[in-house]
Structure formats: structure tokens, C-alpha cells
N, CA, C and O of each residue as an XYZ file, in Angstrom:
704
protein
N      76.600      5.217    -35.633
C      77.229      5.615    -34.399
C      77.842      7.008    -34.592
O      78.484      7.262    -35.611
N      77.650      7.908    -33.627
C      78.171      9.257    -33.777
C      79.692      9.263    -33.728
O      80.313      8.446    -33.048
N      80.268     10.183    -34.449
C      81.716     10.331    -34.456
C      82.115     11.142    -33.232
O      81.454     12.123    -32.890
N      83.188     10.737    -32.578
C      83.607     11.434    -31.369
C      84.227     12.769    -31.708
O      85.039     12.869    -32.627
N      83.847     13.795    -30.966
C      84.409     15.132    -31.134
C      85.339     15.436    -29.971
O      84.967     15.246    -28.813
N      86.518     15.896    -30.263
C      87.404     16.357    -29.204
C      86.924     17.741    -28.821
O      86.679     18.580    -29.688
N      86.791     17.983    -27.540
C      86.254     19.269    -27.100
C      87.229     20.392    -27.405
O      88.417     20.166    -27.638
N      86.703     21.593    -27.397
C      87.538     22.764    -27.629
C      88.204     23.255    -26.345
O      88.860     24.297    -26.346
N      88.041     22.522    -25.268
C      88.650     22.905    -23.999
C      90.172     22.902    -24.137
O      90.723     22.074    -24.862
N      90.857     23.820    -23.450
C      92.317     23.785    -23.485
C      92.817     22.523    -22.787
O      92.144     21.979    -21.911
N      93.993     22.068    -23.178
C      94.576     20.888    -22.539
C      94.756     21.155    -21.058
O      95.134     22.250    -20.640
N      94.478     20.131    -20.282
C      94.613     20.241    -18.838
C      95.939     19.643    -18.417
O      96.715     19.160    -19.241
N      96.174     19.682    -17.155
C      97.423     19.167    -16.616
C      97.243     17.710    -16.209
O      96.712     17.435    -15.133
N      97.677     16.766    -17.053
C      97.619     15.351    -16.713
C      98.996     14.969    -16.189
O      99.896     14.614    -16.949
N      99.132     15.050    -14.890
C     100.404     14.687    -14.265
C     100.611     13.190    -14.362
O      99.657     12.414    -14.305
N     101.866     12.791    -14.508
C     102.187     11.367    -14.501
C     102.126     10.906    -13.047
O     102.858     11.419    -12.201
N     101.261      9.946    -12.757
C     101.049      9.477    -11.386
C     101.509      8.039    -11.256
O     100.846      7.122    -11.740
N     102.639      7.844    -10.607
C     103.088      6.499    -10.254
C     102.506      6.188     -8.887
O     102.650      6.989     -7.963
N     101.853      5.043     -8.737
C     101.301      4.706     -7.415
C     102.402      4.688     -6.359
O     103.472      4.123     -6.588
N     102.150      5.297     -5.214
C     103.168      5.308     -4.156
C     103.342      3.911     -3.565
O     102.495      3.035     -3.741
N     104.448      3.723     -2.869
C     104.647      2.422     -2.223
C     103.628      2.244     -1.107
O     103.201      1.128     -0.811
N     103.245      3.357     -0.494
C     102.218      3.334      0.544
C     101.553      4.705      0.594
O     102.240      5.721      0.492
N     100.236      4.757      0.748
C      99.563      6.064      0.826
C     100.004      6.835      2.078
O     100.319      6.240      3.108
N     100.018      8.160      1.969
C     100.374      8.994      3.119
C      99.291      8.870      4.191
O      98.193      8.383      3.918
N      99.602      9.307      5.399
C      98.621      9.247      6.477
C      97.407     10.104      6.125
O      96.273      9.728      6.422
N      97.645     11.273      5.481
C      96.525     12.133      5.114
C      95.655     11.457      4.052
O      94.427     11.523      4.124
N      96.277     10.812      3.075
C      95.518     10.109      2.033
C      94.673      8.994      2.644
O      93.524      8.794      2.249
N      95.239      8.272      3.603
C      94.478      7.199      4.252
C      93.288      7.766      5.029
O      92.187      7.219      4.969
N      93.511      8.868      5.762
C      92.417      9.480      6.549
C      91.341     10.053      5.626
O      90.147      9.874      5.868
N      91.771     10.743      4.564
C      90.810     11.327      3.637
C      90.034     10.230      2.908
O      88.836     10.382      2.669
N      90.690      9.140      2.554
C      90.027      8.013      1.897
C      89.040      7.346      2.853
O      87.966      6.915      2.435
N      89.401      7.260      4.135
C      88.474      6.685      5.121
C      87.217      7.542      5.202
O      86.107      7.016      5.282
N      87.393      8.870      5.181
C      86.236      9.761      5.174
C      85.438      9.584      3.882
O      84.208      9.569      3.911
N      86.136      9.450      2.741
C      85.471      9.307      1.439
C      84.599      8.057      1.378
O      83.658      7.995      0.586
N      84.902      7.066      2.205
C      84.136      5.815      2.205
C      82.901      5.880      3.108
O      82.120      4.928      3.135
N      82.705      6.977      3.847
C      81.552      7.094      4.733
C      80.288      7.415      3.929
O      80.372      7.969      2.833
N      79.126      7.069      4.472
C      77.874      7.361      3.745
C      77.682      8.845      3.432
O      77.217      9.183      2.344
N      78.028      9.730      4.355
C      77.826     11.165      4.099
C      78.746     11.648      2.989
O      78.327     12.436      2.141
N      79.995     11.188      2.983
C      80.925     11.604      1.933
C      80.496     11.059      0.571
O      80.636     11.737     -0.447
N      79.978      9.845      0.558
C      79.491      9.282     -0.713
C      78.295     10.078     -1.222
O      78.174     10.317     -2.423
N      77.414     10.488     -0.317
C      76.259     11.297     -0.715
C      76.745     12.626     -1.309
O      76.273     13.055     -2.362
N      77.691     13.268     -0.620
C      78.240     14.537     -1.115
C      78.889     14.332     -2.480
O      78.711     15.145     -3.387
N      79.632     13.256     -2.621
C      80.303     12.964     -3.889
C      79.296     12.813     -5.024
O      79.485     13.364     -6.109
N      78.226     12.063     -4.768
C      77.231     11.792     -5.820
C      76.365     13.000     -6.156
O      75.981     13.188     -7.310
N      76.055     13.821     -5.151
C      75.091     14.894     -5.362
C      75.695     16.286     -5.494
O      75.018     17.210     -5.943
N      76.965     16.450     -5.108
C      77.577     17.773     -5.166
C      78.870     17.738     -5.986
O      78.996     18.436     -6.992
N      79.817     16.927     -5.549
C      81.150     16.953     -6.158
C      81.144     16.652     -7.651
O      81.864     17.304     -8.407
N      80.351     15.683     -8.092
C      80.373     15.335     -9.517
C      79.870     16.484    -10.378
O      80.144     16.538    -11.577
N      79.122     17.417     -9.753
C      78.640     18.584    -10.498
C      79.671     19.710    -10.517
O      79.782     20.427    -11.512
N      80.430     19.876     -9.424
C      81.379     20.991     -9.376
C      82.782     20.618     -9.880
O      83.524     21.488    -10.337
N      83.146     19.336     -9.799
C      84.497     18.951    -10.216
C      84.796     19.218    -11.694
O      85.899     19.674    -11.997
N      83.882     18.960    -12.624
C      84.211     19.310    -14.013
C      84.537     20.796    -14.169
O      85.457     21.162    -14.900
N      83.778     21.646    -13.478
C      84.047     23.089    -13.516
C      85.408     23.399    -12.895
O      86.217     24.112    -13.490
N      85.661     22.860    -11.690
C      86.946     23.109    -11.022
C      88.130     22.633    -11.868
O      89.139     23.329    -11.983
N      87.999     21.459    -12.449
C      89.096     20.918    -13.260
C      89.335     21.762    -14.509
O      90.484     21.962    -14.904
N      88.264     22.260    -15.138
C      88.445     23.101    -16.330
C      89.052     24.446    -15.965
O      89.973     24.913    -16.635
N      88.543     25.075    -14.905
C      89.022     26.399    -14.515
C      90.480     26.363    -14.055
O      91.246     27.283    -14.342
N      90.861     25.306    -13.345
C      92.239     25.221    -12.828
C      93.150     24.421    -13.756
O      94.284     24.105    -13.398
N      92.648     24.094    -14.950
C      93.404     23.319    -15.948
C      93.911     22.007    -15.364
O      95.046     21.595    -15.601
N      93.029     21.356    -14.586
C      93.332     20.035    -14.054
C      94.126     20.011    -12.767
O      94.540     18.939    -12.326
N      94.351     21.158    -12.154
C      95.178     21.188    -10.941
C      94.400     21.010     -9.646
O      94.999     20.729     -8.608
N      93.064     21.168     -9.681
C      92.310     21.110     -8.428
C      90.937     20.482     -8.645
O      90.240     20.773     -9.617
N      90.575     19.613     -7.708
C      89.238     19.009     -7.673
C      88.898     18.750     -6.214
O      89.748     18.913     -5.338
N      87.683     18.355     -5.954
C      87.263     18.095     -4.575
C      87.971     16.883     -3.973
O      87.923     16.673     -2.761
N      88.619     16.096     -4.805
C      89.333     14.915     -4.310
C      90.648     15.291     -3.625
O      91.307     14.425     -3.049
N      91.034     16.546     -3.677
C      92.209     17.115     -3.012
C      93.506     16.381     -3.351
O      94.155     16.724     -4.339
N      93.896     15.391     -2.568
C      95.206     14.748     -2.732
C      95.204     13.613     -3.749
O      96.261     13.062     -4.056
N      94.051     13.259     -4.270
C      93.977     12.140     -5.196
C      93.984     12.663     -6.630
O      93.250     13.598     -6.951
N      94.806     12.067     -7.494
C      94.919     12.566     -8.867
C      93.605     12.391     -9.615
O      93.105     11.277     -9.764
N      93.058     13.501    -10.079
C      91.755     13.499    -10.739
C      91.868     14.224    -12.070
O      92.534     15.253    -12.177
N      91.212     13.676    -13.078
C      91.197     14.299    -14.400
C      89.790     14.199    -14.967
O      88.956     13.431    -14.488
N      89.551     14.999    -16.004
C      88.250     15.020    -16.645
C      88.239     14.019    -17.799
O      89.010     14.135    -18.751
N      87.347     13.035    -17.692
C      87.159     12.028    -18.736
C      86.006     12.482    -19.618
O      84.911     12.755    -19.126
N      86.254     12.561    -20.924
C      85.220     12.940    -21.878
C      84.858     11.720    -22.701
O      85.718     11.087    -23.314
N      83.569     11.397    -22.707
C      83.052     10.286    -23.500
C      81.937     10.815    -24.396
O      81.454     11.933    -24.219
N      81.544     10.000    -25.349
C      80.404     10.321    -26.203
C      79.211      9.530    -25.694
O      79.301      8.313    -25.533
N      78.111     10.194    -25.442
C      76.904      9.517    -24.964
C      76.511      8.397    -25.914
O      76.371      8.622    -27.116
N      76.332      7.197    -25.385
C      76.019      6.029    -26.212
C      74.699      6.200    -26.968
O      74.580      5.759    -28.112
N      73.724      6.828    -26.346
C      72.416      7.012    -26.967
C      72.313      8.347    -27.695
O      71.795      8.425    -28.809
N      72.813      9.392    -27.048
C      72.596     10.749    -27.554
C      73.685     11.245    -28.485
O      73.435     12.088    -29.346
N      74.900     10.723    -28.317
C      76.024     11.242    -29.096
C      76.580     12.538    -28.536
O      77.493     13.124    -29.119
N      76.035     12.999    -27.402
C      76.511     14.247    -26.789
C      77.784     14.009    -25.988
O      78.028     12.915    -25.478
N      78.573     15.045    -25.895
C      79.797     15.002    -25.109
C      79.444     14.936    -23.621
O      78.623     15.716    -23.140
N      80.058     14.016    -22.906
C      79.836     13.857    -21.463
C      81.172     14.006    -20.757
O      82.178     13.459    -21.208
N      81.191     14.742    -19.655
C      82.419     14.965    -18.894
C      82.226     14.469    -17.462
O      81.257     14.820    -16.789
N      83.168     13.650    -17.018
C      83.115     13.114    -15.659
C      84.509     13.129    -15.041
O      85.482     12.743    -15.687
N      84.604     13.573    -13.794
C      85.894     13.502    -13.112
C      86.182     12.054    -12.697
O      85.292     11.344    -12.228
N      87.429     11.631    -12.876
C      87.829     10.278    -12.490
C      89.201     10.339    -11.815
O      90.043     11.164    -12.169
N      89.409      9.460    -10.849
C      90.723      9.293    -10.236
C      91.517      8.378    -11.155
O      90.992      7.385    -11.659
N      92.779      8.716    -11.371
C      93.580      7.956    -12.314
C      94.986      7.726    -11.768
O      95.406      8.359    -10.800
N      95.699      6.810    -12.409
C      97.125      6.614    -12.153
C      97.745      5.985    -13.383
O      97.045      5.482    -14.262
N      99.065      6.017    -13.434
C      99.782      5.446    -14.569
C     100.363      4.085    -14.209
O     100.770      3.835    -13.075
N     100.386      3.232    -15.195
C     101.049      1.938    -15.125
C     101.945      1.914    -16.360
O     101.548      1.433    -17.421
N     103.150      2.437    -16.206
C     104.006      2.674    -17.368
C     103.424      3.835    -18.146
O     103.193      4.906    -17.586
N     103.181      3.629    -19.450
C     102.596      4.677    -20.295
C     101.079      4.595    -20.356
O     100.438      5.436    -20.986
N     100.503      3.596    -19.710
C      99.064      3.373    -19.746
C      98.420      4.055    -18.538
O      98.916      3.945    -17.417
N      97.320      4.755    -18.776
C      96.564      5.390    -17.695
C      95.471      4.420    -17.267
O      94.793      3.830    -18.108
N      95.304      4.258    -15.966
C      94.293      3.349    -15.430
C      93.268      4.142    -14.636
O      93.617      5.005    -13.831
N      91.983      3.834    -14.876
C      90.884      4.413    -14.105
C      89.993      3.265    -13.628
O      89.988      2.182    -14.213
N      89.253      3.518    -12.574
C      88.411      2.490    -11.966
C      86.960      2.955    -12.009
O      86.650      4.073    -11.596
N      86.077      2.106    -12.504
C      84.650      2.434    -12.616
C      83.924      2.019    -11.338
O      83.007      1.199    -11.369
N      84.346      2.597    -10.217
C      83.843      2.153     -8.912
C      82.423      2.600     -8.623
O      81.651      1.855     -8.019
N      82.066      3.808     -9.044
C      80.764      4.393     -8.702
C      80.532      4.288     -7.193
O      79.414      4.049     -6.737
N      81.606      4.469     -6.436
C      81.588      4.440     -4.969
C      80.985      3.152     -4.405
O      80.401      3.157     -3.322
N      81.131      2.049     -5.147
C      80.647      0.764     -4.656
C      79.163      0.519     -4.855
O      78.621     -0.446     -4.317
N      78.499      1.372     -5.615
C      77.064      1.201     -5.879
C      76.774     -0.093     -6.626
O      77.684     -0.783     -7.085
N      75.499     -0.404     -6.737
C      75.061     -1.625     -7.416
C      75.205     -1.524     -8.929
O      75.220     -2.547     -9.614
N      75.310     -0.315     -9.458
C      75.399     -0.125    -10.908
C      76.722      0.527    -11.299
O      77.346      1.228    -10.503
N      77.132      0.282    -12.527
C      78.332      0.921    -13.065
C      78.036      2.390    -13.344
O      76.880      2.762    -13.544
N      79.075      3.229    -13.358
C      78.849      4.634    -13.721
C      78.446      4.741    -15.195
O      78.832      3.901    -16.007
N      77.680      5.761    -15.533
C      77.198      5.942    -16.907
C      78.346      6.076    -17.894
O      78.241      5.626    -19.035
N      79.439      6.691    -17.463
C      80.554      6.872    -18.397
C      81.121      5.537    -18.878
O      81.673      5.468    -19.976
N      80.996      4.475    -18.078
C      81.489      3.161    -18.501
C      80.650      2.647    -19.674
O      81.194      2.093    -20.629
N      79.336      2.828    -19.603
C      78.457      2.426    -20.703
C      78.840      3.202    -21.968
O      78.886      2.638    -23.061
N      79.111      4.493    -21.808
C      79.469      5.320    -22.959
C      80.784      4.868    -23.589
O      80.874      4.761    -24.812
N      81.802      4.603    -22.777
C      83.082      4.208    -23.377
C      83.064      2.773    -23.878
O      83.883      2.402    -24.719
N      82.134      1.953    -23.372
C      81.962      0.609    -23.928
C      81.376      0.691    -25.332
O      81.699     -0.126    -26.195
N      80.514      1.678    -25.558
C      79.905      1.870    -26.876
C      80.865      2.554    -27.843
O      80.817      2.302    -29.047
N      81.729      3.410    -27.331
C      82.691      4.137    -28.168
C      83.977      4.293    -27.369
O      84.046      5.108    -26.449
N      84.988      3.518    -27.717
C      86.227      3.478    -26.929
C      87.129      4.685    -27.146
O      88.144      4.816    -26.462
N      86.791      5.563    -28.070
C      87.558      6.791    -28.277
C      87.135      7.802    -27.216
O      86.014      8.311    -27.250
N      88.028      8.091    -26.278
C      87.732      9.021    -25.187
C      88.833     10.075    -25.131
O      89.833      9.995    -25.844
N      88.621     11.058    -24.271
C      89.628     12.083    -24.031
C      89.799     12.196    -22.525
O      88.816     12.298    -21.792
N      91.046     12.179    -22.061
C      91.331     12.361    -20.640
C      92.228     13.570    -20.502
O      93.346     13.585    -21.017
N      91.740     14.584    -19.808
C      92.480     15.836    -19.594
C      92.978     16.407    -20.914
O      94.105     16.896    -20.998
N      92.136     16.347    -21.947
C      92.488     16.910    -23.241
C      93.330     15.994    -24.121
O      93.640     16.352    -25.257
N      93.706     14.816    -23.618
C      94.526     13.870    -24.378
C      93.633     12.804    -25.010
O      92.931     12.097    -24.286
N      93.638     12.667    -26.344
C      92.850     11.611    -26.988
C      93.373     10.225    -26.588
O      94.573      9.959    -26.671
N      92.475      9.361    -26.162
C      92.846      8.029    -25.677
C      91.897      6.980    -26.259
O      90.812      7.282    -26.756
N      92.363      5.739    -26.170
C      91.551      4.574    -26.528
C      91.351      3.779    -25.238
O      92.325      3.446    -24.563
N      90.109      3.472    -24.892
C      89.788      2.792    -23.640
C      89.529      1.303    -23.870
O      88.923      0.902    -24.863
N      90.007      0.502    -22.921
C      89.692     -0.934    -22.942
C      89.504     -1.405    -21.504
O      90.212     -0.972    -20.595
N      88.545     -2.291    -21.318
C      88.247     -2.837    -19.993
C      89.145     -4.042    -19.762
O      89.260     -4.914    -20.624
N      89.778     -4.089    -18.599
C      90.683     -5.186    -18.264
C      89.855     -6.403    -17.871
O      89.066     -6.344    -16.927
N      90.034     -7.496    -18.588
C      89.285     -8.727    -18.335
C      90.118     -9.776    -17.593
O      89.574    -10.554    -16.809
N      91.430     -9.803    -17.834
C      92.311    -10.809    -17.250
C      92.362    -10.668    -15.725
O      92.740     -9.615    -15.211
N      91.983    -11.727    -15.003
C      91.877    -11.665    -13.536
C      93.233    -11.428    -12.862
O      93.310    -10.705    -11.869
N      94.276    -12.017    -13.381
C      95.620    -11.804    -12.821
C      96.024    -10.326    -12.948
O      96.555     -9.730    -12.011
N      95.763     -9.760    -14.114
C      96.074     -8.344    -14.348
C      95.201     -7.459    -13.458
O      95.675     -6.451    -12.934
N      93.947     -7.821    -13.287
C      93.059     -7.049    -12.405
C      93.602     -7.043    -10.971
O      93.612     -5.999    -10.318
N      94.050     -8.199    -10.481
C      94.607     -8.260     -9.118
C      95.814     -7.348     -8.983
O      95.953     -6.639     -7.987
N      96.685     -7.364     -9.982
C      97.871     -6.509     -9.951
C      97.475     -5.030     -9.951
O      98.025     -4.235     -9.190
N      96.518     -4.669    -10.810
C      96.082     -3.272    -10.892
C      95.351     -2.827     -9.633
O      95.465     -1.667     -9.235
N      94.595     -3.735     -8.992
C      93.937     -3.370     -7.730
C      94.984     -3.031     -6.675
O      94.777     -2.117     -5.877
N      96.097     -3.745     -6.656
C      97.159     -3.420     -5.710
C      97.663     -2.000     -5.909
O      97.921     -1.293     -4.935
N      97.806     -1.574     -7.159
C      98.239     -0.205     -7.458
C      97.142      0.805     -7.132
O      97.402      1.850     -6.535
N      95.908      0.479     -7.533
C      94.786      1.399     -7.318
C      94.567      1.680     -5.835
O      94.284      2.816     -5.453
N      94.696      0.652     -5.000
C      94.489      0.834     -3.560
C      95.540      1.751     -2.945
O      95.276      2.408     -1.938
N      96.721      1.800     -3.539
C      97.763      2.703     -3.021
C      97.491      4.145     -3.435
O      97.880      5.080     -2.736
N      96.821      4.322     -4.576
C      96.486      5.670     -5.038
C      95.272      6.204     -4.291
O      95.262      7.357     -3.859
N      94.240      5.360     -4.136
C      92.994      5.771     -3.466
C      92.537      4.628     -2.567
O      91.819      3.739     -3.024
N      92.942      4.634     -1.291
C      92.643      3.521     -0.389
C      91.156      3.188     -0.236
O      90.832      2.066      0.154
N      90.254      4.107     -0.524
C      88.814      3.830     -0.391
C      88.325      2.811     -1.419
O      87.238      2.254     -1.261
N      89.107      2.560     -2.467
C      88.685      1.559     -3.456
C      88.426      0.207     -2.800
O      87.539     -0.529     -3.233
N      89.181     -0.124     -1.772
C      88.979     -1.410     -1.097
C      87.563     -1.499     -0.518
O      86.888     -2.514     -0.682
N      87.116     -0.436      0.160
C      85.742     -0.409      0.699
C      84.713     -0.451     -0.423
O      83.685     -1.118     -0.308
N      84.991      0.260     -1.501
C      84.070      0.275     -2.635
C      83.920     -1.130     -3.221
O      82.816     -1.528     -3.593
N      85.029     -1.892     -3.306
C      84.963     -3.264     -3.829
C      84.092     -4.140     -2.941
O      83.292     -4.934     -3.435
N      84.249     -3.993     -1.628
C      83.436     -4.787     -0.694
C      81.949     -4.482     -0.872
O      81.120     -5.391     -0.901
N      81.622     -3.192     -0.990
C      80.226     -2.798     -1.182
C      79.687     -3.299     -2.522
O      78.559     -3.786     -2.592
N      80.472     -3.186     -3.567
C      80.042     -3.665     -4.885
C      79.827     -5.178     -4.854
O      78.883     -5.683     -5.461
N      80.705     -5.906     -4.144
C      80.541     -7.361     -3.999
C      79.206     -7.698     -3.348
O      78.533     -8.644     -3.756
N      78.822     -6.921     -2.331
C      77.531     -7.148     -1.662
C      76.358     -6.968     -2.622
O      75.307     -7.590     -2.463
N      76.555     -6.112     -3.613
C      75.518     -5.878     -4.631
C      75.629     -6.867     -5.786
O      74.813     -6.845     -6.708
N      76.649     -7.741     -5.736
C      76.843     -8.699     -6.822
C      77.508     -8.101     -8.048
O      77.356     -8.624     -9.151
N      78.243     -7.010     -7.870
C      78.876     -6.330     -8.998
C      80.388     -6.407     -8.871
O      80.934     -6.219     -7.784
N      81.057     -6.681     -9.967
C      82.510     -6.628    -10.011
C      82.884     -5.286    -10.639
O      82.458     -4.974    -11.751
N      83.679     -4.499     -9.923
C      84.042     -3.166    -10.408
C      85.009     -3.285    -11.582
O      86.061     -3.913    -11.460
N      84.658     -2.686    -12.718
C      85.547     -2.718    -13.883
C      86.769     -1.806    -13.711
O      86.695     -0.742    -13.096
N      87.872     -2.252    -14.267
C      89.094     -1.452    -14.353
C      89.298     -1.148    -15.826
O      89.201     -2.042    -16.667
N      89.580      0.113    -16.141
C      89.721      0.553    -17.528
C      91.128      1.080    -17.742
O      91.656      1.831    -16.922
N      91.726      0.680    -18.852
C      93.030      1.212    -19.217
C      92.879      2.092    -20.449
O      92.148      1.771    -21.386
N      93.590      3.205    -20.415
C      93.550      4.190    -21.500
C      94.934      4.274    -22.132
O      95.940      4.455    -21.446
N      94.961      4.138    -23.449
C      96.215      4.241    -24.196
C      96.083      5.420    -25.170
O      95.011      5.650    -25.730
N      97.180      6.165    -25.369
C      97.113      7.296    -26.310
C      96.678      6.850    -27.694
O      97.043      5.771    -28.160
N      95.870      7.723    -28.359
C      95.459      7.459    -29.741
C      96.423      8.153    -30.663
O      96.278      8.072    -31.882
């Protein structure tokens, strides 16, 4: 198995994100748009290509997700051993960072989930982390409540994933 390399990228700005008690009206409207077919197409075919660049250039301060906290997740390719960078929406649960492998409700998990399942040593916004998938159903329910307040479109993504027979994984990242 290849050894994980921390990139030479400068540390980005990983703001501490406590889920709000309720999303703002703008967050709800933007999330409603994000759940539309056209926005999902744009996200899959455009945003995922430009967000890594935007996040690196602005040191984590700006991405196409606008009001939603986004950071660059670096994983090691499970097959190739190459460094892979993907933007992810995140939030904190105490000192633990939580990300959701929604893939916008598609039938398949995002590739980065396969990579971090093969090698749990990841980097989020320049911070070395250890990733683990949350299996406990009670904990998943609690985390979904927090995730929906950070990015309300997750609820629609869960419904779509359910139609495909997929349960969306929740991943927790702890500092290494």
C-alpha cells in the first residue's frame, strides 16, 4: 500500500463550523437550488473541477458553494497511490470534523470515499486527519440533524440515494 504524502500546498483556512440552530433564508434558498437537476449537473461537471483551484488560490476562503463551509479533502488513490483532491462541505462536532459522502444523491458513492476507505490517513485543508465511517445508526441520526442545518440539500440527497438503494455514508475526521 502506498504511503500517504502530505501535499506541499500551504495550509488553508479551516474555519471552525458549528452547525447553526437553523439555516439562514439564503442558505435554504441556495440549497434548494443546489438540489435541482441543473445545479447538480453544474456541480458534477463544472464546480468539482474549479473548486480545488479556487480553494487553493484563496487559501480555503472561497468555493462555488458560497455560504456553505467547503474545504479541500486530499486522499491517496486506492489503486494508483496518486494524490487526489476533492472539495467537501464540512462541519465540526466538538473537535471532530464531519463530512458527508452524498455524491448529490447519486446511486454510487464518491470516489474519494473508496480512497479513504483504503487509506484512512487524509488531509483536510492542509490538516493531517484520520478518517472513519460512522456505522452507529443512533449517531448517524444525530449527525444528520447537524448536517441538514449546515447544508439543507442533504435531505433531498438522502431521498434520492434511498431511491437508488444507497445509504449515504457519514465520515468523521480526527486530527493525526
